[in-house]
MDTraj code that builds the backbone (N, CA, C; nanometers):
import mdtraj as md
import numpy as np

residues = "MET GLN PRO GLY GLN ARG ALA SER ARG VAL GLY ARG ASN GLU ILE GLU ARG GLY ARG ARG MET GLN MET LYS ALA HIS PHE SER ARG LEU ALA SER LEU ILE PRO THR LYS GLU ARG LEU ALA LEU PRO SER LEU LEU ASP GLN SER THR SER TYR ILE ARG GLN LEU LYS GLN ARG LEU GLU GLU LEU ARG LYS ARG ARG GLU LYS LEU GLN GLY ASP ARG ALA VAL ILE GLU GLU GLN ARG ASP SER LEU MET LEU PRO VAL LEU ALA ILE ARG GLU VAL GLY SER ALA LEU GLU ILE ASN LEU ILE THR GLY VAL ASN GLN ASN CYS LEU LEU TYR GLU ILE PHE SER VAL LEU ARG GLU GLU GLY ALA GLU VAL LEU THR ALA SER CYS SER THR VAL GLY SER ARG THR PHE TYR SER ILE TYR SER GLN THR ILE LYS GLY SER CYS CYS THR ARG LEU GLY GLN GLY ARG GLN LEU THR GLY GLY ASN".split()
xyz = np.array([
    [4.0408, -8.6805, 6.4198],
    [3.9711, -8.6695, 6.2980],
    [3.9713, -8.7714, 6.2223],
    [3.8930, -8.8109, 6.1548],
    [3.8668, -8.9271, 6.0548],
    [3.9303, -8.8962, 5.9113],
    [3.9934, -8.9768, 5.8543],
    [4.0500, -8.9449, 5.7183],
    [3.9409, -8.8961, 5.6017],
    [3.8143, -8.9437, 5.6267],
    [3.7087, -8.8900, 5.5417],
    [3.6840, -8.7351, 5.5665],
    [3.6899, -8.7035, 5.6909],
    [3.6496, -8.5558, 5.7277],
    [3.7631, -8.4759, 5.6916],
    [3.8946, -8.5438, 5.6970],
    [4.0154, -8.4615, 5.6554],
    [4.0002, -8.4233, 5.5141],
    [3.9759, -8.5230, 5.4223],
    [3.9695, -8.4925, 5.2847],
    [3.8502, -8.3948, 5.2723],
    [3.7165, -8.3973, 5.3208],
    [3.6201, -8.2952, 5.2841],
    [3.6724, -8.1712, 5.3396],
    [3.7401, -8.1521, 5.4442],
    [3.7786, -8.0229, 5.5007],
    [3.8922, -7.9646, 5.4059],
    [3.9928, -8.0583, 5.3467],
    [4.0773, -8.0067, 5.2436],
    [4.0081, -7.9685, 5.1174],
    [3.9074, -8.0269, 5.0937],
    [3.8374, -8.0003, 4.9708],
    [3.7641, -7.8411, 4.9973],
    [3.7101, -7.8315, 5.1032],
    [3.6338, -7.7077, 5.1556],
    [3.7536, -7.5982, 5.1482],
    [3.8594, -7.6182, 5.1979],
    [3.9724, -7.5320, 5.1959],
    [3.9978, -7.4884, 5.0603],
    [4.0186, -7.5861, 4.9695],
    [4.0604, -7.5636, 4.8274],
    [3.9554, -7.4574, 4.7707],
    [3.8167, -7.5022, 4.7840],
    [3.7139, -7.4217, 4.7187],
    [3.7326, -7.2908, 4.7733],
    [3.7424, -7.2559, 4.9196],
    [3.7375, -7.1317, 4.9708],
    [3.8595, -7.0479, 4.9232],
    [3.9815, -7.1156, 4.9050],
    [4.1017, -7.0653, 4.8553],
    [4.0684, -7.0004, 4.7150],
    [3.9926, -7.0953, 4.6443],
    [3.9462, -7.0559, 4.5062],
    [3.8765, -6.9283, 4.4761],
    [3.7750, -6.9391, 4.5611],
    [3.6708, -6.8306, 4.5744],
    [3.7512, -6.7091, 4.6103],
    [3.8453, -6.7206, 4.7349],
    [3.9323, -6.5698, 4.7526],
    [4.0033, -6.5239, 4.6374],
    [4.0691, -6.6182, 4.5682],
    [4.1420, -6.5896, 4.4622],
    [4.0678, -6.5299, 4.3502],
    [3.9525, -6.5663, 4.3211],
    [3.8440, -6.5156, 4.2254],
    [3.7963, -6.3778, 4.2694],
    [3.7792, -6.3564, 4.3945],
    [3.7221, -6.2217, 4.4480],
    [3.8467, -6.1360, 4.4324],
    [3.9622, -6.1722, 4.4630],
    [4.0644, -6.0779, 4.4582],
    [4.0926, -6.0337, 4.3106],
    [4.0937, -6.1191, 4.2200],
    [4.0858, -6.1087, 4.0821],
    [3.9678, -5.9988, 4.0442],
    [3.8360, -6.0053, 4.0858],
    [3.7438, -5.9163, 4.0435],
    [3.7710, -5.7874, 4.1108],
    [3.8296, -5.7694, 4.2283],
    [3.8522, -5.6413, 4.2913],
    [3.9676, -5.5735, 4.2214],
    [4.0618, -5.6616, 4.1676],
    [4.1713, -5.6051, 4.1037],
    [4.1252, -5.5411, 3.9644],
    [4.0411, -5.6120, 3.8952],
    [3.9818, -5.5634, 3.7615],
    [3.9079, -5.4293, 3.8086],
    [3.8277, -5.4365, 3.8981],
    [3.7426, -5.3150, 3.9508],
    [3.8368, -5.1930, 3.9733],
    [3.9517, -5.2230, 4.0436],
    [4.0524, -5.1216, 4.0686],
    [4.0833, -5.0481, 3.9455],
    [4.1056, -5.1480, 3.8439],
    [4.1761, -5.1105, 3.7150],
    [4.0788, -5.0038, 3.6245],
    [3.9393, -5.0282, 3.6680],
    [3.8641, -4.9365, 3.6013],
    [3.8265, -4.8036, 3.6571],
    [3.8650, -4.7923, 3.7826],
    [3.8506, -4.6634, 3.8528],
    [3.9543, -4.5816, 3.8391],
    [3.9307, -4.4451, 3.7904],
    [4.0398, -4.3617, 3.7927],
    [4.1080, -4.2891, 3.9150],
    [4.2054, -4.3604, 3.9752],
    [4.2675, -4.3365, 4.0854],
    [4.4070, -4.3360, 4.0761],
    [4.5057, -4.2614, 4.1430],
    [4.6485, -4.2564, 4.1189],
    [4.6967, -4.3630, 4.2202],
    [4.6580, -4.3749, 4.3455],
    [4.6997, -4.4718, 4.4455],
    [4.6201, -4.5852, 4.4586],
    [4.6924, -4.7078, 4.5189],
    [4.6393, -4.8423, 4.5478],
    [4.5385, -4.8060, 4.6624],
    [4.4145, -4.8384, 4.6606],
    [4.3295, -4.8301, 4.7576],
    [4.2765, -4.9618, 4.8402],
    [4.2659, -4.9442, 4.9711],
    [4.2019, -5.0414, 5.0525],
    [4.0683, -5.0886, 4.9843],
    [4.0116, -5.2207, 5.0277],
    [3.9022, -5.2814, 4.9583],
    [3.7662, -5.1750, 5.0014],
    [3.7394, -5.1243, 5.1087],
    [3.6276, -5.0434, 5.1613],
    [3.6537, -4.9126, 5.0656],
    [3.7557, -4.8527, 5.0593],
    [3.7820, -4.7329, 4.9944],
    [3.7562, -4.7471, 4.8458],
    [3.7864, -4.8674, 4.7908],
    [3.7900, -4.8995, 4.6494],
    [3.6333, -4.9080, 4.6101],
    [3.5603, -4.9732, 4.7016],
    [3.4115, -4.9857, 4.6715],
    [3.3382, -4.8431, 4.7101],
    [3.3808, -4.7777, 4.7903],
    [3.3260, -4.6290, 4.7905],
    [3.3573, -4.5519, 4.6744],
    [3.4793, -4.5461, 4.6250],
    [3.5282, -4.4775, 4.5005],
    [3.4349, -4.5410, 4.3889],
    [3.4149, -4.6580, 4.3731],
    [3.3647, -4.7388, 4.2590],
    [3.2216, -4.6788, 4.2582],
    [3.1486, -4.6783, 4.3681],
    [3.0079, -4.6530, 4.3559],
    [3.0117, -4.4998, 4.3398],
    [3.0915, -4.4187, 4.3939],
    [3.0866, -4.2717, 4.3433],
    [3.0998, -4.2436, 4.2045],
    [3.2105, -4.3317, 4.1403],
    [3.2516, -4.3179, 4.0013],
    [3.1216, -4.3683, 3.9260],
    [3.0583, -4.4508, 3.9408],
    [2.9397, -4.5071, 3.8649],
    [2.8252, -4.4004, 3.8776],
    [2.8033, -4.3473, 3.9853],
    [2.7041, -4.2265, 4.0037],
    [2.7462, -4.1022, 3.8996],
    [2.8742, -4.0621, 3.9087],
    [2.9296, -3.9555, 3.8086],
    [2.8986, -4.0136, 3.6760],
    [2.9244, -4.1166, 3.6388],
    [2.9123, -4.1812, 3.5012],
    [2.7619, -4.1711, 3.4638],
    [2.6868, -4.2102, 3.5439],
    [2.5429, -4.1971, 3.5196],
    [2.4981, -4.0568, 3.4896],
    [2.5562, -3.9582, 3.5830],
    [2.5121, -3.8139, 3.5689],
    [2.5663, -3.7795, 3.4218],
    [2.6773, -3.7938, 3.4116],
    [2.7475, -3.7464, 3.2792],
    [2.6665, -3.8105, 3.1432],
    [2.6300, -3.9380, 3.1625],
    [2.5514, -4.0086, 3.0593],
    [2.4094, -3.9193, 3.0327],
    [2.3515, -3.8971, 3.1403],
    [2.2212, -3.8262, 3.1253],
    [2.2387, -3.6943, 3.0790],
    [2.3413, -3.6084, 3.1056],
    [2.3724, -3.4797, 3.0683],
    [2.4200, -3.4984, 2.9285],
    [2.4856, -3.5912, 2.8634],
    [2.5111, -3.6221, 2.7303],
    [2.3860, -3.6462, 2.6438],
    [2.2838, -3.7259, 2.6995],
    [2.1620, -3.7487, 2.6313],
    [2.0824, -3.6324, 2.6134],
    [2.0751, -3.5406, 2.7180],
    [1.9995, -3.4246, 2.7051],
    [2.0685, -3.3227, 2.6081],
    [2.1887, -3.3187, 2.5961],
    [2.2669, -3.2350, 2.5047],
    [2.2380, -3.3082, 2.3554],
    [2.2378, -3.4232, 2.3234],
    [2.2314, -3.4880, 2.2161],
    [2.0635, -3.4379, 2.1484],
    [1.9939, -3.4523, 2.2462],
    [1.8372, -3.4377, 2.2116],
    [1.8370, -3.2857, 2.1735],
    [1.8925, -3.1831, 2.2335],
    [1.8949, -3.0611, 2.2194],
    [1.9464, -3.0299, 2.0781],
    [2.0740, -3.0965, 2.0543],
    [2.1412, -3.0697, 1.9253],
    [2.0605, -3.1245, 1.8194],
    [2.0017, -3.2365, 1.8346],
    [1.9120, -3.3031, 1.7276],
    [1.7986, -3.1985, 1.6938],
    [1.7327, -3.1324, 1.8090],
    [1.6292, -3.0478, 1.7625],
    [1.7003, -2.9267, 1.6973],
    [1.8010, -2.8834, 1.7513],
    [1.8819, -2.7585, 1.6704],
    [1.8882, -2.7923, 1.5320],
    [1.9401, -2.9144, 1.5037],
    [1.9598, -2.9565, 1.3619],
    [1.8435, -2.9457, 1.2643],
    [1.7385, -2.9977, 1.3346],
    [1.6144, -2.9878, 1.2623],
    [1.5729, -2.8572, 1.2197],
    [1.5766, -2.7558, 1.3163],
    [1.5617, -2.6268, 1.2917],
    [1.6416, -2.5536, 1.1987],
    [1.7796, -2.5935, 1.1884],
    [1.8763, -2.5460, 1.0987],
    [1.8453, -2.6159, 0.9437],
    [1.8070, -2.7428, 0.9416],
    [1.7649, -2.7957, 0.8176],
    [1.6462, -2.7113, 0.7659],
    [1.5442, -2.6948, 0.8417],
    [1.4142, -2.6392, 0.8016],
    [1.4609, -2.4960, 0.7494],
    [1.5395, -2.4226, 0.8203],
    [1.5689, -2.2880, 0.7726],
    [1.6467, -2.2902, 0.6407],
    [1.7454, -2.3789, 0.6346],
    [1.8275, -2.4029, 0.5241],
    [1.7307, -2.4163, 0.3849],
    [1.6301, -2.5279, 0.4199],
    [1.5436, -2.5394, 0.2931],
    [1.4549, -2.4383, 0.2558],
    [1.4194, -2.3597, 0.3571],
    [1.3349, -2.2287, 0.3237],
    [1.4087, -2.1406, 0.2526],
    [1.5404, -2.1389, 0.2625],
    [1.6327, -2.0308, 0.1918],
    [1.6853, -2.0832, 0.0819],
    [1.6592, -2.2136, 0.0265],
    [1.7246, -2.2633, -0.0943],
    [1.6534, -2.2037, -0.2109],
    [1.7300, -2.1518, -0.2984],
    [1.7055, -2.1025, -0.4343],
    [1.6437, -2.2057, -0.5139],
    [1.5523, -2.1874, -0.6056],
    [1.5100, -2.2952, -0.6951],
    [1.6018, -2.3056, -0.7943],
    [1.6247, -2.4236, -0.8299],
    [1.7183, -2.4579, -0.9553],
    [1.6190, -2.5052, -1.0824],
    [1.6410, -2.4261, -1.1805],
    [1.5840, -2.4498, -1.3079],
    [1.6733, -2.4880, -1.4258],
    [1.6390, -2.6046, -1.4896],
    [1.7274, -2.6650, -1.5877],
    [1.6331, -2.6800, -1.7063],
    [1.6718, -2.6451, -1.8248],
    [1.5784, -2.6415, -1.9315],
    [1.6586, -2.7183, -2.0530],
    [1.6040, -2.8206, -2.1152],
    [1.6722, -2.8824, -2.2123],
    [1.5964, -2.8827, -2.3346],
    [1.6421, -2.8531, -2.4563],
    [1.5578, -2.8472, -2.5669],
    [1.6021, -2.9520, -2.6624],
    [1.5277, -3.0592, -2.6970],
    [1.5849, -3.1361, -2.8041],
    [1.4820, -3.1543, -2.9241],
    [1.5336, -3.0867, -3.0371],
    [1.4335, -3.0749, -3.1405],
    [1.3177, -2.9920, -3.1075],
    [1.1869, -3.0404, -3.1166],
    [1.0770, -2.9662, -3.0750],
    [1.0360, -3.0211, -2.9558],
    [1.1099, -3.0957, -2.8746],
    [1.0725, -3.1247, -2.7286],
    [1.1235, -3.0536, -2.6419],
    [1.0698, -3.0119, -2.5339],
    [1.1337, -2.9378, -2.4211],
    [1.1194, -2.9954, -2.2823],
    [1.2251, -3.0262, -2.2270],
    [1.2306, -3.0951, -2.0843],
    [1.2681, -2.9854, -1.9935],
    [1.1694, -2.9589, -1.8926],
    [1.1988, -2.8553, -1.8027],
    [1.2076, -2.9286, -1.6399],
    [1.3197, -2.9089, -1.5671],
    [1.3470, -2.9664, -1.4457],
    [1.3551, -2.8574, -1.3541],
    [1.2891, -2.8672, -1.2323],
    [1.2812, -2.7375, -1.1389],
    [1.2898, -2.8277, -1.0043],
    [1.3905, -2.7824, -0.9209],
    [1.4246, -2.8371, -0.7913],
    [1.3730, -2.7224, -0.6767],
    [1.3295, -2.7397, -0.5810],
    [1.3085, -2.6370, -0.4836],
    [1.3051, -2.7060, -0.3315],
    [1.3009, -2.6290, -0.2534],
    [1.2928, -2.6860, -0.1137],
    [1.1365, -2.7352, -0.0965],
    [1.1396, -2.8255, -0.0060],
    [1.0066, -2.8927, 0.0217],
    [0.8915, -2.7755, 0.0820],
    [0.9439, -2.6907, 0.1586],
    [0.8574, -2.6004, 0.2228],
    [0.8363, -2.4660, 0.1198],
    [0.8821, -2.4640, 0.0013],
    [0.8718, -2.3725, -0.0957],
    [0.7557, -2.3833, -0.1695],
    [0.6746, -2.2935, -0.1990],
    [0.5480, -2.3067, -0.2969],
    [0.6108, -2.2812, -0.4347],
    [0.6054, -2.3698, -0.5101],
    [0.6263, -2.3538, -0.6555],
    [0.4925, -2.3248, -0.7278],
    [0.5073, -2.2357, -0.8197],
    [0.3770, -2.1742, -0.8804],
    [0.3819, -2.2438, -1.0297],
    [0.3514, -2.3535, -1.0374],
    [0.3576, -2.4386, -1.1767],
    [0.2800, -2.3668, -1.2707],
    [0.1680, -2.3029, -1.2338],
    [0.0797, -2.2583, -1.3266],
    [0.1537, -2.1448, -1.4018],
    [0.2349, -2.0690, -1.3405],
    [0.3398, -1.9714, -1.4152],
    [0.4068, -2.0147, -1.5239],
    [0.4636, -2.1509, -1.4818],
    [0.5650, -2.2035, -1.5937],
    [0.4576, -2.2486, -1.6834],
    [0.3502, -2.3002, -1.6663],
    [0.2528, -2.3470, -1.7748],
    [0.2271, -2.2265, -1.8502],
    [0.2014, -2.1214, -1.8011],
    [0.1614, -2.0024, -1.8659],
    [0.2649, -1.9410, -1.9557],
    [0.3865, -1.9550, -1.9031],
    [0.5033, -1.9133, -1.9868],
    [0.5212, -1.9962, -2.1376],
    [0.5118, -2.1371, -2.0805],
    [0.5006, -2.2430, -2.1982],
    [0.3889, -2.2043, -2.2976],
    [0.2694, -2.1965, -2.2585],
    [0.1807, -2.1642, -2.3524],
    [0.2177, -2.0172, -2.4261],
    [0.2437, -1.9020, -2.3597],
    [0.2859, -1.7877, -2.4149],
    [0.3902, -1.8162, -2.5281],
    [0.4749, -1.9140, -2.5060],
    [0.6104, -1.9197, -2.5980],
    [0.5748, -2.0152, -2.6933],
    [0.4339, -2.0648, -2.6942],
    [0.4000, -2.1664, -2.8130],
    [0.4406, -2.3093, -2.7891],
    [0.4308, -2.3724, -2.6575],
    [0.4501, -2.4922, -2.6255],
    [0.3296, -2.5613, -2.5652],
    [0.3166, -2.6781, -2.5944],
    [0.2030, -2.7744, -2.5253],
    [0.2629, -2.8520, -2.4181],
    [0.2046, -2.8513, -2.2916],
    [0.2582, -2.9540, -2.1911],
    [0.1928, -3.0622, -2.2186],
    [0.2920, -3.1826, -2.2306],
    [0.2632, -3.3016, -2.2558],
    [0.2376, -3.3946, -2.1146],
    [0.3314, -3.3784, -2.0308],
    [0.3224, -3.4380, -1.8909],
    [0.3931, -3.3524, -1.7882],
    [0.3571, -3.3672, -1.6648],
    [0.4063, -3.2917, -1.5510],
    [0.4146, -3.3854, -1.4203],
    [0.5151, -3.4121, -1.3616],
    [0.5417, -3.4773, -1.2441],
    [0.6028, -3.4155, -1.1280],
    [0.5799, -3.4610, -1.0084],
    [0.6371, -3.4015, -0.9033],
    [0.6694, -3.5086, -0.7988],
    [0.7846, -3.5133, -0.7527],
    [0.8209, -3.6084, -0.6218],
    [0.9007, -3.5249, -0.5313],
    [0.8909, -3.5862, -0.4095],
    [0.9624, -3.5184, -0.3046],
    [1.0542, -3.6281, -0.2333],
    [1.1938, -3.5845, -0.2119],
    [1.2884, -3.6703, -0.1590],
    [1.3677, -3.5935, -0.0619],
    [1.3417, -3.6386, 0.0604],
    [1.4009, -3.5604, 0.1865],
    [1.3384, -3.4203, 0.1966],
    [1.4402, -3.3218, 0.1643],
    [1.3861, -3.1823, 0.1733],
    [1.3885, -3.1111, 0.0468],
    [1.3762, -3.1949, -0.0559],
    [1.3807, -3.1372, -0.1811],
    [1.2611, -3.1759, -0.2810],
    [1.1927, -3.0991, -0.3456],
    [1.0973, -3.1140, -0.4301],
    [1.1256, -3.1189, -0.5742],
    [1.0994, -3.2157, -0.6656],
    [1.1444, -3.2083, -0.7881],
    [1.0383, -3.2137, -0.8993],
    [1.0386, -3.1237, -0.9784],
    [0.9249, -3.1123, -1.0741],
    [0.9890, -3.1407, -1.2322],
    [0.9139, -3.2185, -1.2834],
    [0.9552, -3.2426, -1.4276],
    [0.8353, -3.2146, -1.5146],
    [0.8684, -3.1285, -1.6399],
    [0.7640, -3.1067, -1.7161],
    [0.8113, -3.1270, -1.8392],
    [0.7367, -3.1982, -1.9414],
    [0.7660, -3.2266, -2.0728],
    [0.6840, -3.1696, -2.1631],
    [0.7139, -3.0846, -2.2515],
    [0.6200, -3.0235, -2.3513],
    [0.6747, -3.0486, -2.4916],
    [0.5883, -3.0120, -2.5881],
    [0.6244, -3.0035, -2.7154],
    [0.6022, -2.8615, -2.7820],
    [0.7097, -2.8070, -2.8457],
    [0.6803, -2.6879, -2.9022],
    [0.5903, -2.6807, -3.0331],
    [0.5260, -2.5774, -3.0351],
    [0.4287, -2.5750, -3.1546],
    [0.4870, -2.4850, -3.2610],
    [0.5520, -2.3716, -3.2075],
    [0.5972, -2.2728, -3.3068],
    [0.7456, -2.2261, -3.2518],
    [0.8335, -2.2410, -3.3390],
    [0.9848, -2.2105, -3.2987],
    [1.0315, -2.2447, -3.1659],
    [1.1351, -2.1709, -3.1266],
    [1.1976, -2.2090, -2.9992],
    [1.1117, -2.1142, -2.8826],
    [1.1133, -2.2059, -2.7707],
    [1.0192, -2.1291, -2.6585],
    [1.1208, -2.1203, -2.5300],
    [1.2515, -2.1502, -2.5617],
    [1.3428, -2.1303, -2.4187],
    [1.3816, -1.9924, -2.4038],
    [1.3576, -1.8901, -2.4973],
    [1.4175, -1.7681, -2.4708],
    [1.3711, -1.6918, -2.3617],
    [1.2470, -1.6925, -2.3307],
    [1.1869, -1.6223, -2.2120],
    [1.1609, -1.7104, -2.0761],
    [1.1791, -1.8371, -2.0895],
    [1.1456, -1.9269, -1.9816],
    [1.2367, -1.9053, -1.8735],
    [1.2077, -1.8678, -1.7454],
    [1.2931, -1.8623, -1.6355],
    [1.3752, -1.7308, -1.6341],
    [1.3502, -1.6515, -1.7294],
    [1.4172, -1.5066, -1.7231],
    [1.3397, -1.4000, -1.6764],
    [1.3880, -1.3449, -1.5698],
    [1.3215, -1.2245, -1.5090],
    [1.1854, -1.2672, -1.4383],
    [1.1612, -1.3798, -1.4352],
    [1.0418, -1.4236, -1.3463],
    [1.0644, -1.5151, -1.2296],
    [0.9748, -1.4706, -1.1096],
    [1.0071, -1.5423, -0.9949],
    [0.9084, -1.6680, -0.9967],
    [0.9578, -1.7860, -1.0040],
    [0.8730, -1.9106, -1.0051],
    [0.8301, -1.9688, -0.8928],
    [0.8603, -1.9085, -0.7662],
    [0.8292, -1.9589, -0.6525],
    [0.7531, -1.8538, -0.5746],
    [0.6480, -1.8963, -0.5048],
    [0.5794, -1.7926, -0.4324],
    [0.6338, -1.7788, -0.2882],
    [0.5857, -1.6867, -0.1953],
    [0.6406, -1.6964, -0.0700],
    [0.5945, -1.8029, 0.0261],
    [0.6488, -1.8202, 0.1380],
    [0.6317, -1.9214, 0.2397],
    [0.4977, -1.8805, 0.3231],
])
top = md.Topology()
chain = top.add_chain()
for i, resn in enumerate(residues, 1):
    res = top.add_residue(resn, chain, resSeq=i)
    for name in ("N", "CA", "C"):
        top.add_atom(name, md.element.get_by_symbol(name[0]), res)
traj = md.Trajectory(xyz[None], top)
């Protein structure tokens, strides 16, 4: 054998030794990721690994389906909660000005004309009214000016301000 061939053969042997060491490190890493109690031979390790990966894929699919179902259930629960939400009425009187704030669920019908009727009966004139929806809540703001005396006495007392769904 010639010296040049010997050097190339030694180089190839070193490369092959490095490749084997690298493969050994990869298989060792793979073995550390597989839940097993005993040390496995290489063919068993590969079988266990493929089986474990299939189990993980199946579990992942089950969890995805469960998440989708829970998200659907959550949407139904939120919708039911919103339909059961009682309206919140806040009235603030400052001098002859009257500010009325009403918060309802987004799926509840608010009968604003009833609020306006009560204000007129009590001697108030509606100046502005606005409505905005944020998430599952609807916010109504009504600003009025009282014409005669105080009109807060009857507003919101003994009246249902929201209609049925």
